[in-house]
C-alpha positions in Angstrom: -10.7 177.6 75.9 -10.6 175.0 78.3 -12.6 172.1 77.1 -16.0 171.0 79.2 -16.3 167.7 80.8 -19.6 166.0 79.9 -20.7 165.8 83.7 -20.1 169.6 84.1 -22.3 170.4 81.1 -25.1 168.0 82.5 -24.7 169.8 86.1 -25.0 173.1 84.1 -28.1 171.8 82.2 -29.8 170.5 85.5 -29.1 173.7 87.5 -30.6 176.0 85.0 -34.1 173.8 85.0 -34.1 173.9 89.2 -33.8 177.4 89.2 -36.9 178.0 87.2 -39.2 177.5 89.9 -41.1 174.5 91.7 -42.8 173.5 88.2 -39.4 172.9 86.4 -38.0 171.2 89.7 -40.8 168.8 89.8 -40.5 168.0 86.1 -36.8 167.2 86.8 -37.4 164.9 89.8 -40.0 163.1 87.6 -37.6 162.6 84.9 -34.9 161.0 87.6 -38.0 158.9 88.8 -38.6 157.7 85.3 -34.9 156.9 84.9 -34.9 154.9 88.3 -37.8 153.0 87.2 -36.5 152.2 83.9 -33.2 150.9 85.3 -34.7 148.8 87.9 -37.1 147.6 85.4 -34.3 146.3 83.1 -32.4 144.9 85.9 -35.0 142.5 86.7 -35.9 141.3 82.6 -33.6 138.7 82.7 -35.2 136.7 85.4 -38.1 135.9 83.0 -41.3 134.8 84.6 -43.7 137.8 85.2 -41.1 140.2 83.9 -41.1 139.1 80.1 -42.8 142.1 79.1 -40.3 145.2 79.9 -43.2 147.3 80.3 -44.2 145.4 83.2 -41.0 145.2 84.3 -40.7 148.9 84.6 -44.1 149.4 86.4 -43.1 146.9 88.8 -40.1 148.9 89.3 -42.0 152.2 89.8 -44.3 150.7 92.5 -41.5 149.6 94.5 -40.0 153.3 93.9 -43.2 155.0 95.0 -44.7 152.6 97.7 -42.4 150.5 100.3 -45.4 148.1 100.9 -44.6 146.2 97.9 -41.2 145.2 99.5 -42.6 141.9 100.8 -43.9 140.5 97.9 -40.7 139.8 96.3 -39.2 136.4 95.5 -35.5 135.5 95.0 -32.2 137.1 96.3 -31.8 139.3 93.2 -35.4 140.7 93.1 -35.3 141.6 96.7 -31.8 143.5 96.1 -33.0 145.2 93.5 -36.5 146.0 95.3 -34.4 147.1 98.1 -32.6 149.6 96.2 -35.8 151.0 94.4 -37.3 151.6 97.9 -34.4 153.4 99.4 -34.4 155.5 96.1 -38.1 156.0 96.5 -37.4 157.7 100.1 -34.6 159.7 98.9 -36.1 160.8 95.5 -39.8 160.4 95.4 -40.9 161.5 99.1 -37.8 163.5 100.1 -37.3 165.3 97.3 -41.0 165.8 96.3 -42.0 167.3 99.7 -39.1 169.2 99.9 -39.9 171.1 96.8 -43.6 171.4 97.6 -42.7 172.5 101.2 -40.4 175.2 100.0 -42.6 176.5 97.1 -45.5 176.9 99.9 -43.2 178.8 102.2 -42.0 181.0 99.4 -45.4 181.6 98.1 -46.8 182.5 101.7 -43.7 184.5 102.1 -44.6 186.5 99.1 -48.1 186.7 100.4 -46.9 188.2 103.5 -44.7 190.8 101.7 -48.0 192.5 100.5 -47.5 192.7 96.4 -51.0 192.2 95.4 -52.7 195.6 94.5 -55.7 196.2 97.0 -59.0 196.4 95.9 -60.7 198.9 98.2 -61.9 202.4 98.0 -62.7 205.4 100.5 -59.7 203.7 102.4 -56.8 205.8 104.0 -53.2 205.3 102.8 -50.1 206.0 104.6 -47.0 206.2 102.7 -44.2 204.8 104.8 -43.2 202.7 108.0 -41.6 205.4 110.2 -41.3 206.4 113.7 -44.7 208.5 113.3 -46.5 205.3 111.8 -47.6 203.4 114.7 -49.1 206.5 116.7 -50.7 208.0 113.4 -52.4 204.7 112.9 -53.5 204.8 116.5 -54.9 208.4 116.1 -56.7 207.3 113.2 -58.4 204.4 114.8 -58.9 206.3 118.3 -60.6 209.2 116.6 -64.1 207.7 116.8 -66.1 211.0 116.3 -64.2 212.4 113.5 -63.9 209.4 111.9 -67.5 208.5 112.0 -67.9 211.8 110.1 -65.1 210.9 107.9 -67.0 207.7 106.8 -70.1 209.2 106.1 -68.9 211.8 103.9 -67.1 209.3 101.7 -70.4 206.9 102.0 -68.4 204.0 103.5 -69.0 201.9 106.4 -65.7 200.5 107.5 -62.3 202.1 108.0 -59.7 200.5 106.0 -56.4 201.6 106.5 -53.3 200.5 104.0 -49.6 201.2 105.3 -46.9 201.2 102.6 -43.7 199.9 104.1 -40.2 199.3 102.4 -40.5 195.3 103.5 -43.9 194.4 105.2 -43.4 191.4 107.6 -44.8 189.6 110.4 -42.7 191.3 112.8 -44.5 194.8 111.6 -47.9 192.9 112.3 -46.8 192.1 115.6 -45.9 195.9 116.4 -49.2 196.6 115.4 -51.1 194.4 117.8 -48.9 195.1 120.6 -49.2 199.1 119.9 -51.6 200.5 122.5 -54.6 202.0 120.5 -54.6 199.4 118.0 -54.5 196.1 119.4 -57.2 193.5 118.1 -58.0 196.4 115.6 -55.0 195.4 113.5 -57.1 193.4 111.5 -58.2 196.9 109.7 -54.9 197.8 108.7 -53.1 196.2 105.8 -49.5 196.2 104.9 -48.2 196.4 101.2 -44.4 196.6 100.4 -42.8 199.0 98.3 -41.4 202.3 98.5 -43.4 206.1 97.8 -41.0 206.6 94.9 -42.2 203.7 92.8 -45.4 204.1 90.8 -45.7 200.6 91.2 -46.0 200.8 94.8 -48.5 203.5 94.4 -50.3 201.5 92.4 -50.4 198.6 94.9 -51.9 200.5 97.7 -54.5 202.1 95.5 -53.9 205.9 96.0 -56.3 207.0 93.5 -59.2 205.2 95.1 -58.4 206.6 98.7 -60.3 209.1 100.7 -57.1 210.4 102.0 -53.1 210.1 101.4 -50.8 210.7 104.2 -47.4 211.2 103.5 -45.1 211.2 106.8 -41.7 212.6 106.6 -39.1 209.6 106.5 -35.9 209.9 108.3 -32.6 210.0 106.1 -28.8 209.9 107.3 -27.3 213.3 107.5 -24.9 213.9 104.5 -27.2 211.8 102.0 -28.2 213.1 98.8 -31.7 211.7 99.3 -34.1 213.5 101.8 -37.6 212.8 103.2 -38.7 216.0 101.0 -37.5 214.4 97.8 -39.2 211.5 98.3 -42.5 213.4 99.2 -42.2 215.2 96.1 -41.4 212.2 94.0 -44.7 210.2 95.4 -47.0 213.4 94.8 -45.5 213.6 91.1 -46.3 209.9 90.8 -49.6 210.0 92.2 -50.6 213.0 89.7 -49.2 211.2 86.9 -51.4 208.1 87.5 -54.3 210.5 87.9 -53.4 211.8 84.5 -53.2 208.3 82.9 -56.3 206.9 84.4 -58.3 210.3 84.1 -59.1 209.8 87.6 -59.8 212.9 89.9 -56.8 213.5 92.3 -57.1 212.3 96.1 -56.7 214.3 99.3 -53.2 214.4 100.5 -51.6 215.6 103.6 -48.1 215.5 103.6 -45.3 216.4 105.9 -41.9 218.2 104.7 -39.0 218.7 107.0 -37.8 221.6 105.0 -40.6 224.7 104.9 -38.5 226.2 102.0 -40.0 223.3 99.9 -43.3 224.3 100.5 -43.8 225.9 96.9 -42.3 222.8 95.2 -44.6 220.5 97.0 -47.8 222.6 95.8 -46.3 222.8 92.4 -45.6 219.1 92.1 -49.3 218.0 93.1 -52.3 220.1 91.5 -55.0 218.4 93.6 -56.4 219.1 97.1 -53.4 219.2 99.7 -52.4 219.9 103.1 -48.8 220.3 103.9 -47.5 220.4 107.3 -43.8 221.5 108.0 -42.6 219.3 110.7 -39.7 220.7 111.6 -41.3 224.2 111.6 -44.1 223.1 113.9 -42.0 221.6 116.4 -39.8 224.8 116.4 -42.7 226.8 117.0 -44.1 224.6 119.7 -40.7 224.9 121.4 -40.4 228.6 121.3 -43.8 229.2 122.5 -42.8 226.9 125.6 -39.9 229.0 126.4 -42.0 232.2 126.1 -44.6 230.4 128.6 -43.1 227.8 130.8 -45.6 225.0 131.2 -47.3 225.3 128.0 -46.1 221.9 127.0 -48.8 220.3 129.3 -51.3 222.4 127.1 -50.3 221.1 123.6 -49.7 217.5 124.9 -53.1 217.4 126.1 -54.5 219.3 122.7 -52.1 217.5 120.2 -51.8 214.0 121.6 -54.7 211.4 121.7 -55.6 209.8 125.3 -57.2 211.4 128.1 -58.0 215.3 127.8 -59.3 217.8 125.2 -58.9 217.9 121.7 -59.5 220.8 119.2 -62.7 220.2 116.8 -64.0 221.9 113.9 -67.6 221.3 113.6 -70.0 223.0 110.8 -73.8 222.0 109.8 -77.4 223.1 109.7 -77.8 222.8 113.6 -75.6 225.6 114.3 -76.4 227.9 111.5 -78.0 231.3 112.5 -77.0 230.8 116.2 -74.5 233.7 117.7 -71.1 232.0 119.3 -72.4 233.1 122.6 -76.0 231.2 122.2 -74.2 228.2 120.8 -71.6 228.2 124.0 -74.6 228.3 126.3 -76.1 225.2 124.6 -72.7 223.1 124.6 -71.7 223.1 128.3 -68.7 221.1 127.9 -67.3 222.7 125.2 -65.0 225.7 124.8 -66.1 227.6 121.6 -62.7 229.1 120.5 -64.2 231.1 117.2 -65.2 230.3 113.6 -63.3 229.8 110.3 -65.4 231.8 107.5 -64.6 231.6 103.8 -62.7 234.4 101.7 -60.9 234.7 98.6 -57.7 233.3 99.9 -59.3 230.1 101.9 -60.0 230.8 105.2 -60.2 233.8 107.6 -59.6 232.5 110.8 -61.4 234.7 113.6 -60.6 233.2 117.3 -61.8 235.0 120.2 -64.1 236.4 118.2 -67.2 238.5 119.7 -70.0 236.5 121.4 -72.5 238.3 119.2 -71.0 236.9 115.8 -73.6 234.6 113.9 -72.9 231.5 112.2 -73.1 231.4 108.5 -73.9 228.3 106.2 -70.5 228.1 105.2 -68.6 228.8 108.6 -67.1 226.3 110.7 -66.6 226.6 114.2 -63.5 225.9 116.5 -64.1 224.3 119.9 -62.2 222.5 122.4 -63.9 219.4 124.1 -62.9 216.3 125.9 -65.0 214.1 123.3 -66.3 214.5 119.7 -70.2 213.5 121.2 -69.9 216.9 123.6 -70.0 218.9 120.3 -73.3 217.8 119.5 -76.4 219.5 121.1 -77.8 217.2 124.2 -81.3 218.3 125.0 -80.8 216.9 128.3 -77.9 219.0 129.2 -78.9 222.3 131.1 -78.4 225.6 129.1 -76.1 227.8 130.8 -76.5 231.7 131.1 -74.8 233.6 127.7 -71.6 235.5 128.1 -71.0 238.2 126.0 -67.6 239.1 124.8 -66.8 241.8 122.9 -64.0 242.5 120.5 -60.5 241.2 121.7 -58.2 243.3 123.2 -55.2 243.1 121.1 -52.0 243.4 123.4 -48.5 244.4 122.4 -46.0 241.7 123.1 -43.3 242.6 125.5 -39.8 241.7 124.9 -39.6 238.3 126.6 -36.8 236.8 124.8 -34.6 239.8 124.7 -31.4 238.9 126.6 -32.7 235.5 127.6 -29.8 233.0 127.3 -30.7 229.5 126.1 -28.3 226.5 126.0 -29.1 224.1 123.5 -27.9 220.5 124.1 -27.4 218.5 120.8 -28.1 218.8 117.2 -30.7 217.8 114.5 -32.3 218.8 111.3 -34.4 221.2 113.4 -32.0 223.6 114.6 -31.8 226.0 111.7 -35.5 226.0 111.8 -35.6 226.5 115.5 -33.4 229.8 115.4 -35.5 230.9 112.4 -38.7 231.0 114.8 -36.6 232.5 117.5 -35.5 235.2 115.2 -39.2 235.9 113.7 -39.8 237.4 117.2 -38.5 240.6 116.2 -35.9 242.6 118.1 -36.5 241.0 121.2 -34.2 237.7 120.4 -32.4 235.6 122.8 -28.2 234.6 123.2 -28.4 231.2 122.2 -25.4 228.7 122.9 -25.4 225.3 120.8 -23.5 222.2 122.2 -22.7 219.4 120.3 -20.4 217.0 119.0 -21.0 217.8 115.3 -18.4 219.7 113.8 -19.1 223.4 113.7 -18.3 223.8 109.9 -21.1 221.4 109.4 -23.0 223.2 111.8 -22.8 226.7 110.2 -23.0 225.1 106.5 -26.5 223.6 107.5 -27.4 227.3 109.0 -26.4 228.9 105.9 -28.5 226.9 103.5 -31.5 227.6 105.7 -32.3 231.1 104.4 -35.9 231.6 105.9 -36.4 234.8 107.2 -34.1 236.9 109.2 -31.2 235.0 110.8 -30.8 234.9 114.8 -28.7 237.8 115.6 -26.5 236.0 118.9 -25.6 232.6 118.7 -22.3 230.6 119.5 -21.2 227.4 118.9 -19.4 225.0 121.5 -18.1 221.6 120.3 -18.4 219.4 123.4 -20.1 216.1 124.5 -22.8 217.1 127.0 -22.6 213.4 128.0 -19.0 214.0 129.5 -19.7 215.3 132.9 -16.7 217.5 133.1 -17.4 218.9 129.9 -21.0 219.9 130.9 -19.9 221.6 134.0 -17.3 223.7 132.1 -20.6 225.2 130.1 -22.1 225.9 133.4 -25.8 225.3 132.6 -27.0 226.7 135.8 -26.3 230.3 134.5 -28.7 230.0 131.5 -32.5 230.9 131.6 -33.6 227.9 129.3 -31.9 224.6 128.6 -33.5 222.4 125.7 -32.3 219.0 125.4 -32.9 217.7 121.6 -33.1 214.3 120.4 -30.5 213.2 118.0 -31.5 212.1 114.4 -28.1 210.6 114.0 -28.5 207.3 115.8 -30.3 204.3 114.6 -33.5 204.6 116.2 -35.5 206.6 118.3 -35.0 204.3 121.5 -31.2 204.8 120.8 -31.7 208.8 120.6 -33.8 209.2 123.8 -31.2 207.1 125.9 -28.8 209.6 125.2 -31.2 212.2 125.9 -32.6 211.1 129.1 -28.7 210.1 130.5 -28.0 213.7 129.7 -31.0 214.8 131.7 -30.4 212.9 134.5 -26.7 214.0 134.6 -27.9 217.7 134.1 -30.1 217.0 137.3 -27.3 216.2 139.1 -25.4 219.5 138.3 -28.4 221.6 138.8 -28.9 220.2 142.2 -25.9 222.2 143.4 -26.7 225.2 142.0 -29.0 227.9 143.7 -31.1 228.6 140.8 -33.0 226.1 138.4 -33.3 227.2 134.7 -36.4 225.9 132.2 -35.8 222.5 131.3 -37.4 221.5 127.6 -36.7 217.8 126.7 -37.5 216.4 123.3 -38.1 212.6 122.8 -38.5 210.5 119.8 -40.0 207.3 121.1 -43.8 207.8 123.0 -43.0 204.7 125.0 -40.2 206.3 127.0 -42.3 209.0 128.5 -43.2 207.2 131.6 -39.6 206.2 132.2 -38.5 209.5 134.0 -41.0 209.2 137.0 -41.0 212.8 138.6 -39.2 214.5 136.3 -38.9 218.3 136.4 -38.6 218.9 132.7 -41.1 219.9 130.3 -41.5 217.0 127.9 -42.1 217.5 123.9 -42.5 214.1 122.0 -42.3 215.0 118.3 -43.6 212.0 116.4 -46.4 211.9 118.4 -47.2 215.4 118.2 -46.9 215.3 114.3 -48.9 211.8 114.0 -51.8 213.8 115.4 -51.4 216.6 113.6 -51.0 214.7 110.4 -53.9 212.4 111.4 -56.6 214.9 112.6 -55.8 217.0 109.5 -56.1 213.9 107.2 -59.8 213.8 108.6 -60.8 217.7 108.8 -58.3 219.3 107.0 -59.4 222.9 108.3 -57.6 222.1 111.4 -54.3 223.0 109.8 -55.1 226.7 109.8 -56.5 226.7 113.0 -53.0 225.0 114.6 -50.8 227.3 112.7 -52.9 230.2 114.0 -52.5 229.2 117.6 -48.9 228.4 117.6 -47.0 231.0 115.5 -46.0 234.6 116.4 -49.0 237.0 116.3 -52.6 236.5 116.3 -54.2 234.2 118.5 -52.2 232.9 121.2 -52.5 231.1 124.5 -50.8 232.1 127.6 -51.1 232.0 131.1 -52.3 234.8 133.5 -52.4 235.7 137.3 -55.9 235.4 138.6 -55.0 238.7 140.6 -55.0 240.5 137.3 -59.0 240.0 137.0 -61.6 241.0 139.6 -62.6 237.5 140.6 -64.7 236.8 143.5 -63.1 234.9 146.3 -65.2 231.7 145.4 -65.6 231.6 141.5 -66.4 228.5 139.4 -65.3 228.3 135.9 -68.5 229.7 134.1 -67.8 233.1 136.3 -63.9 233.0 135.3 -65.4 232.7 131.8 -67.4 235.8 132.1 -65.0 237.8 133.9 -62.3 236.9 131.1 -64.8 237.5 128.3 -65.4 241.4 129.4 -61.6 241.5 128.4 -62.0 240.0 124.9 -60.4 236.7 126.0 -61.3 233.1 126.5 -60.8 231.1 129.5 -59.4 227.7 128.6 -58.6 226.3 132.3 -56.3 226.5 135.2 -52.6 225.8 135.5 -52.0 224.6 139.2 -48.8 225.4 141.0 -48.8 222.0 142.6 -49.3 218.8 140.2 -51.6 216.1 141.2 -50.8 212.5 141.8 -50.0 212.0 138.3 -47.8 214.5 137.8 -50.2 216.7 135.8 -50.6 220.9 136.6 -53.0 221.2 134.0 -56.6 221.3 134.5 -58.3 222.3 130.8 -62.0 222.8 130.4 -63.3 221.9 133.8 -67.0 221.7 134.5 -68.5 224.8 134.5 -70.6 224.6 138.2 -67.2 223.3 139.7 -65.7 225.7 142.0 -62.0 226.4 141.4 -59.9 226.4 144.6 -57.0 228.7 143.4 -54.3 228.8 145.4 -51.1 230.8 145.3 -49.0 230.4 142.3 -51.6 229.1 140.2 -52.5 230.6 136.7 -55.3 230.7 134.3 -54.6 229.5 130.8 -56.2 232.1 128.3 -56.8 232.6 124.8 -56.2 236.2 123.7 -55.0 238.1 120.8 -51.4 239.3 120.2 
C-alpha cells in the first residue's frame, strides 16, 4: 500500500466538505477566513502598541480582510505590508469565493425549481403524461375548446383550467415552445411543467394524478427494435395510478390513454379498473387512410372535423332543455347545427344511432350528436328563425360495392402503422386491394412485424420492394403512374418529425415530377408528422393527413367529453354509419336549391346532408363546404359532390 502525503489527505478532507453543498462550502471558507485573520494578527503582534492584545490584532486583521477601506489608516512599513496582503486575500477569499458560492447556489436552486420537482397542489386539473410530438397541439386543443371546457369546469365545480404536463426534463426551452405555439401564446401561464417519467410513481404523485379531473396519456415514440414500447409505458403508468389510489384510498381519476397496438386493449383495461377511454392511435390513422382510399377527398372532411381551427366540429350534448323533443324538432330549433343522431344507454354502454329517424324522441339519459361551427350554436337561440321540420325515416342500408377489389396501392415508406393499415384493408372482406410496399427497411424485418400483428384476417395480396423512393431511378423503375393510389408514409425512424416530414415532402415533389410525364394521375395521400409543415407545399395536389394533430384532437376532445370516442369509432370504421360523396344527379333536386332543400330531399332517402365538395377549390385551396347556411343557395357545378352521412 502506497503511503499518503499529508497534503493529499488535507485536500481529500476539504474536497469532501465542498461537495456537500453551499452550507459546507461557506463553512470551509469561514475557516479559511479565520485562519488568515489569525495569521495576519500574529504577524503584527510583535510591533506592540495597540497590538499588545492578540485578540485586538486578530480583529484588526479581520477588518482589513473584509473591508479594503481600512487600508489607509495603517502606519509603518510592516503594518502596511501585512494589511495589503490581508486586503488582497479578502478580495480573493472573502468577496470572490463567497459571491461565487452564493451565486452558484442561487443558480442551482433556480434550475431545480425550473425542473419542476415540487408536487403541485391542485385539484380538478388536467394532467398530460409525456412531452411528445402530440403534446403542443393537444394543449392547444384543450385551451381552444372554450364551450366544452366551460361545461367541463362546471361539471367539476372549478373556476379556472389548469394543465399540468409531465416531461422527462422540464426546461425553459419548453416554456418558450409553449409561448410560441399557435393557440397557446399568453395562456402558457395556465400550463405547469413537471419533470419525471410516467413510469415513475413519484413523478405521478408530483403531478397530483389522483386529484385530477382527467389524465391524458399520449403515446410516446421509441426506436425500432427497442425492448421498451410506448404501450408498456402506458400500462405501467396506469398500474402506478391504480396502486396510489389503493394506497391513499382515493377514487380513480378518468383516464384517456392512447395505445399503438390495438392488441394491448385488454391489457390496458385490466391494468386500470377505473373510468378509462382507450384510443388506438395506429388503428385510428389506419382507418382514416382506408376511408380516404375508398372516398378520395375525404381527408378534407376529417381534417375539418378532427382538427382545431376554422370549420365544424362534432359535439355531444344532453340536458333538460332538449328532453322530450324529437330529432326533427331539435334540428328545426338549431338552424346552425346538423343533427347526426343520438347515443342511448344500454347494458354494454352506448347504443349509437346515427341517421336515426327524425321522429325519435330524446330521453333524459340520451346524448345528441351534432355538427356545428361553434359550441354556442348547439344551444337554443330564441332570436334565431325556426326552420320547417324535416321528416326523415329509417335509414336505407346500402350494400357496399367491392370498391377495393383489384385496386393497386403503392405504399412508399414504412412505419409502425403499416401492419394495422394492412389489417384495416383486410377488414373490408373479399374486396381487397393489391398492396406494394416500398421501403429501405429489410424485407425480413417487415415480415417479422407483420407476423406479430395477428389482428383479424391478414391481407391476401401484397408485395415487398426493397428500394429507396428518394432515389429517382429506383422510383421510376417502380412506375408509380400505374397505381390507383399512392400513400406516402411518415417515417418513425428519424430523430424528429421535421426530419421525417422533410423526407416525405422531398419524395412527394420527386413523385410529382415523375407523374407529370404520365397520362394518368393516381390518388396521392401524404402523411405528415408536424403540423407546421402543412403550409409549405403550396398548391399541392395530394391529400394531407397530419397524424399527431388528429390524434391530439381526439385525445383532447374525448378527455372533455368521453362519449365522443364511440361516435368517432362508428364514423370511421367499416360498417354502420359512414360519410360518403354522392353525385347530385342521383337525387331529384330542383335547378336552384338552398341547403335546407338538399337536406329535405336527402332525408327522404334516410340520409343526412353534411355539405358540398366542390370540383374547383377556392382561393385557400379548400374544396369542402360543410354545414353551409340553410337559406344560402348552392351553385352546384358539374363535378361537385354532396357530402352525405348514410348507413352501410
